[in-house]
C-alpha positions in Angstrom: -118.7 -105.4 33.7 -118.0 -108.6 31.9 -115.1 -109.5 29.7 -115.6 -110.8 26.2 -115.8 -114.5 25.4 -112.6 -116.3 24.6 -111.5 -119.6 23.2 -109.1 -120.4 26.1 -108.0 -118.7 29.3 -105.3 -120.5 31.3 -102.7 -119.7 34.0 -99.2 -120.3 32.6 -97.1 -119.0 35.5 -98.2 -118.9 39.2 -96.4 -117.3 42.0 -95.5 -119.5 45.0 -92.0 -119.9 46.4 -91.1 -117.6 43.4 -92.8 -114.7 41.7 -93.1 -114.4 37.9 -93.3 -111.1 36.0 -92.7 -109.5 32.6 -94.4 -111.9 30.0 -93.2 -112.3 26.5 -94.9 -114.4 23.8 -93.7 -115.8 20.5 -95.6 -117.9 17.9 -93.8 -120.2 15.5 -96.5 -120.8 12.8 -94.8 -123.7 11.0 -94.3 -125.6 14.2 -97.7 -124.6 15.6 -95.8 -123.7 18.8 -96.1 -120.9 21.3 -93.2 -119.9 23.5 -94.1 -118.1 26.7 -91.2 -116.4 28.6 -91.1 -114.7 32.0 -88.8 -113.5 34.7 -88.5 -115.8 37.6 -88.0 -113.7 40.8 -87.4 -114.3 44.5 -90.2 -111.7 45.0 -92.2 -109.3 42.9 -89.5 -106.6 43.3 -87.4 -105.8 40.2 -84.2 -106.2 42.3 -85.2 -109.8 43.1 -85.3 -111.0 39.4 -83.1 -114.0 38.8 -83.6 -116.0 35.6 -85.7 -116.2 32.5 -88.0 -119.2 32.3 -90.0 -120.7 29.3 -93.1 -122.8 28.8 -93.8 -124.3 25.4 -97.3 -124.5 24.1 -98.6 -126.7 21.3 -101.5 -125.2 19.3 -104.1 -127.7 18.0 -105.9 -126.3 15.0 -108.7 -128.8 15.3 -109.7 -127.8 18.8 -108.3 -124.3 18.7 -106.6 -124.7 22.1 -103.0 -124.6 23.3 -101.6 -127.4 25.4 -98.9 -126.0 27.7 -95.9 -128.1 28.6 -93.6 -128.0 31.7 -91.6 -125.0 32.8 -87.9 -124.8 31.6 -85.1 -122.5 32.8 -83.2 -120.7 30.0 -80.0 -121.3 31.9 -77.7 -119.9 29.3 -79.5 -116.5 29.4 -77.5 -115.0 32.2 -74.2 -113.4 33.0 -72.4 -114.4 36.1 -73.2 -112.2 39.1 -76.1 -110.6 37.2 -79.9 -110.9 37.1 -81.6 -111.4 33.8 -84.6 -109.2 32.9 -86.9 -108.1 30.0 -87.1 -111.2 27.8 -87.5 -110.1 24.2 -87.8 -113.0 21.7 -87.5 -112.8 17.9 -87.6 -115.6 15.3 -85.7 -115.1 12.0 -88.0 -116.9 9.5 -85.2 -116.9 6.8 -82.4 -118.5 8.9 -84.5 -120.4 11.4 -82.7 -118.8 14.3 -84.5 -117.9 17.5 -83.1 -114.9 19.4 -83.8 -114.1 23.0 -82.6 -110.7 24.0 -82.4 -109.6 27.6 -80.7 -107.1 29.9 -78.3 -108.2 32.6 -77.9 -106.1 35.7 -75.5 -106.7 38.7 -77.4 -108.3 41.6 -79.5 -105.9 43.7 -78.6 -102.8 41.7 -81.9 -101.1 41.1 -83.0 -98.9 38.3 -83.5 -96.1 40.9 -79.9 -96.5 41.9 -78.6 -96.1 38.3 -80.9 -93.1 37.8 -79.7 -91.5 41.0 -76.0 -92.2 40.5 -76.1 -91.7 36.7 -73.9 -94.7 36.3 -75.1 -97.3 33.8 -74.2 -100.8 34.8 -76.8 -102.6 32.5 -75.6 -105.0 29.8 -77.4 -105.9 26.6 -77.3 -109.7 25.9 -78.7 -112.4 23.7 -78.8 -116.1 23.4 -79.9 -117.9 20.2 -81.4 -121.3 19.4 -81.3 -123.3 16.2 -84.1 -125.7 17.3 -87.0 -123.5 18.3 -85.9 -123.1 21.9 -84.9 -126.6 22.8 -81.2 -125.7 23.2 -79.5 -122.4 23.5 -76.1 -120.8 22.8 -74.0 -119.3 25.5 -74.9 -115.7 26.3 -73.4 -113.0 24.1 -72.8 -109.5 25.5 -73.8 -107.1 22.7 -73.2 -103.9 24.7 -70.0 -102.7 23.2 -70.8 -103.6 19.6 -74.5 -102.5 19.5 -74.4 -99.5 21.9 -70.8 -98.5 22.1 -69.7 -95.1 23.7 -73.4 -94.1 24.1 -73.5 -96.5 27.0 -71.7 -93.9 29.2 -74.2 -91.2 28.1 -77.1 -93.1 29.6 -78.1 -93.7 33.2 -79.6 -97.1 32.3 -81.5 -98.7 29.4 -83.6 -101.8 28.5 -84.9 -103.8 25.6 -88.6 -104.6 25.0 -89.9 -106.4 26.9 -92.0 -108.7 24.7 -91.8 -109.8 21.1 -89.5 -108.1 18.5 -90.0 -107.8 14.7 -88.7 -109.1 11.4 -89.4 -106.8 8.5 -90.6 -107.8 5.0 -88.0 -105.6 3.3 -85.3 -107.1 1.0 -82.9 -107.7 3.8 -85.6 -109.2 6.1 -84.2 -106.8 8.8 -84.5 -107.5 12.5 -85.9 -104.8 14.8 -85.5 -104.8 18.6 -87.4 -102.1 20.4 -85.6 -100.5 23.4 -85.3 -97.3 25.5 -82.6 -95.4 27.4 -82.5 -92.8 30.1 -80.3 -90.1 28.7 -78.1 -87.8 30.7 -79.1 -84.6 29.0 -78.4 -82.1 31.8 -76.0 -82.2 34.7 -78.5 -81.4 37.4 -81.7 -82.9 36.0 -83.2 -86.3 36.3 -82.2 -88.6 33.3 -84.9 -88.5 30.6 -86.3 -91.7 28.8 -86.2 -92.0 25.0 -87.3 -95.0 23.0 -85.3 -96.3 20.0 -84.7 -99.5 18.0 -81.7 -101.8 17.5 -81.4 -102.9 13.9 -79.7 -105.7 12.1 -79.6 -106.1 8.3 -77.5 -109.3 8.3 -79.7 -111.6 10.4 -78.2 -110.7 13.7 -74.5 -110.9 12.9 -74.1 -107.1 13.6 -76.4 -104.6 15.2 -76.8 -100.8 14.8 -78.6 -98.3 17.0 -81.4 -96.3 15.6 -82.1 -92.7 16.5 -84.3 -91.7 19.4 -88.0 -91.3 19.1 -89.1 -88.6 21.5 -88.6 -87.6 25.2 -90.9 -89.4 27.7 -91.1 -92.6 25.7 -90.2 -95.9 27.5 -91.0 -99.5 27.0 -92.2 -99.9 23.4 -93.2 -102.3 20.7 -93.2 -102.1 16.9 -95.3 -103.5 14.1 -95.1 -103.3 10.3 -98.0 -101.8 8.3 -98.4 -100.9 4.7 -97.0 -102.7 1.6 -93.8 -102.9 -0.4 -94.1 -99.3 -1.7 -95.5 -97.7 1.5 -94.1 -99.8 4.3 -94.0 -98.2 7.7 -92.7 -99.4 11.0 -95.2 -98.3 13.6 -94.0 -97.7 17.2 -96.2 -97.6 20.3 -94.5 -96.5 23.6 -95.3 -96.3 27.2 -95.3 -92.7 28.6 -95.7 -91.0 32.0 -98.0 -88.4 30.2 -101.2 -90.3 30.8 -101.5 -91.4 27.2 -99.5 -93.6 24.8 -97.1 -92.1 22.3 -96.9 -93.4 18.8 -94.5 -92.6 15.9 -93.8 -94.0 12.4 -90.6 -94.9 10.6 -90.3 -94.9 6.8 -86.7 -96.2 6.9 -87.0 -99.5 8.7 -86.8 -98.2 12.3 -83.8 -96.0 11.9 -85.6 -92.7 12.3 -89.1 -92.1 13.7 -91.2 -89.1 12.9 -94.6 -87.8 13.8 -94.4 -88.7 17.5 -97.7 -87.7 19.1 -99.8 -88.5 22.2 -102.7 -90.8 21.5 -105.5 -89.7 23.8 -107.7 -92.7 23.0 -104.9 -95.0 24.5 -104.9 -94.0 28.1 -102.1 -94.7 30.6 -102.5 -95.2 34.4 -100.2 -93.0 36.6 -96.6 -93.7 35.7 -97.7 -95.7 32.7 -97.7 -99.4 31.9 -96.2 -101.7 29.3 -98.5 -102.5 26.3 -98.3 -104.7 23.2 -99.1 -104.2 19.5 -99.2 -106.5 16.5 -100.3 -106.0 12.9 -102.3 -108.6 11.0 -104.0 -109.0 7.6 -107.4 -107.2 7.4 -110.4 -109.3 6.4 -110.0 -110.8 2.9 -106.4 -109.9 2.7 -103.5 -112.3 2.2 -100.6 -112.6 4.6 -98.5 -110.3 2.4 -101.2 -107.8 1.6 -100.5 -104.1 2.3 -104.0 -104.0 3.9 -103.0 -104.6 7.6 -104.7 -103.7 10.8 -103.3 -103.2 14.3 -104.4 -104.7 17.6 -103.1 -103.3 20.9 -103.5 -104.6 24.5 -103.1 -102.5 27.7 -105.0 -101.8 30.9 -108.0 -99.6 30.2 -108.4 -97.9 33.6 -106.7 -94.4 33.6 -106.3 -94.6 37.3 -104.7 -98.0 37.9 -103.4 -101.1 36.3 -106.7 -102.9 35.8 -109.2 -104.2 33.2 -107.2 -105.5 30.3 -108.5 -104.2 26.9 -107.9 -104.8 23.2 -108.0 -101.8 20.9 -108.4 -102.1 17.1 -107.1 -99.8 14.4 -108.4 -100.5 10.9 -106.6 -97.5 9.3 -103.1 -97.6 10.7 -101.2 -95.6 11.6 -104.0 -93.0 12.0 -104.0 -92.1 15.7 -107.7 -91.2 15.7 -108.7 -94.6 14.2 -108.3 -96.6 17.4 -111.5 -98.2 18.6 -113.0 -98.2 22.1 -111.4 -101.1 24.0 -112.9 -104.6 24.1 -112.6 -105.9 27.6 -110.4 -109.1 27.7 -110.0 -109.5 31.5 -111.6 -107.8 34.5 -109.6 -106.7 37.6 -105.9 -106.3 38.3 -103.7 -106.6 35.2 -100.5 -105.1 33.9 -97.9 -106.1 31.3 -99.1 -108.0 28.3 -97.7 -109.5 25.0 -99.7 -110.3 21.9 -99.2 -112.6 18.9 -101.2 -113.2 15.8 -102.2 -116.8 15.3 -103.8 -116.9 11.8 -107.6 -117.5 11.5 -109.8 -118.8 14.3 -112.8 -121.1 14.2 -115.2 -118.2 13.4 -113.2 -117.2 10.3 -111.8 -114.1 11.9 -108.2 -113.3 12.9 -107.1 -115.1 16.0 -104.7 -113.9 18.8 -102.8 -115.1 21.8 -102.2 -112.8 24.7 -100.0 -113.4 27.7 -100.6 -111.0 30.6 -99.9 -110.3 34.3 -103.0 -110.8 36.5 -104.2 -110.7 40.1 -101.7 -108.2 41.4 -98.8 -109.9 39.7 -99.7 -113.3 41.3 -100.0 -115.0 38.0 -99.4 -114.8 34.3 -102.4 -115.8 32.2 -102.7 -116.9 28.5 -105.7 -115.9 26.5 -106.7 -117.2 23.0 -109.4 -115.2 21.3 -110.7 -114.1 17.9 -111.4 -110.6 16.5 -115.1 -111.4 16.3 -115.2 -112.4 19.9 -113.5 -109.2 21.0 -115.4 -106.9 18.6 -118.9 -108.3 18.2 -121.1 -106.9 15.4 -123.2 -104.9 17.8 -120.2 -103.0 19.1 -117.9 -103.0 16.1 -115.5 -100.0 15.9 -116.6 -97.3 13.5 
């Protein structure tokens, strides 16, 4: 079984004295710059996460390759005595502000401990950059203002991980996908529910949207449709052996139509996946005719064989294609970005994904035609 041809395949983070997990990718089109984030850990264990690191990539449109520069530590993205996890970047195209959201957890306190004790010690934080990630503000703790009293009603929570979304509504709203383990019953295990954090004033204030459905965890969102039929599409990890999707007609506040998508399989316990929307063939960047691309392990039994799935009729759950194989072997979390048009005239994408049993994080650059060749195009 061979993976599809790609324009570039390059290791961006390699485990050695430290481990790297939880990739997040952001593309700044005007700067032709990619920002690759990850957690730097003492070991692969979640409890051994430390800091968030960054590598900057320069995209060359003439060669259709990305030159990656040296690793940087986002030193401001931490609270004293806490480890930083789940990098979730977002660029506000209107103000030029780059946001990096993350969660901060007291050192060595595990997710299992919070679920067992039912005591939520996780904090929601952000840093911002006015210069595309070259300098960062001090960390801002958003927990009280964005979550409020609900914090005590959850065992724990997280944002992302991976890229967030700016909508094309009048307010150019910001949408940060998240999930929380809710304390619904006194003697039952806390239950996970996805939701979104919303800002209609470019990040000055944040509001919490309503929950999607039970058994939804790490999620990502994408915008499909046009000005009169715009929908925020949400795709969430689930322990139910298939992804769960839902749609919002009010900019991520409420999600309806939550359903299991059997074409998008999950391994046992699930795995993070990534989704982006992009203009369909012949459509302009603001056209309502947008397609979805989704990346995730394709093996229903284990985290292996990274695939790309195409939906040309979003948000229809039955319109997902069979997967195109991007990488063979062990793979896990991934994050996608749309990079305009590739050398073959079809849409181009960057994907950052965990590989080789979490030993490395790899960057892929590929086009839609490379992934979905004419002889196996989705019907």
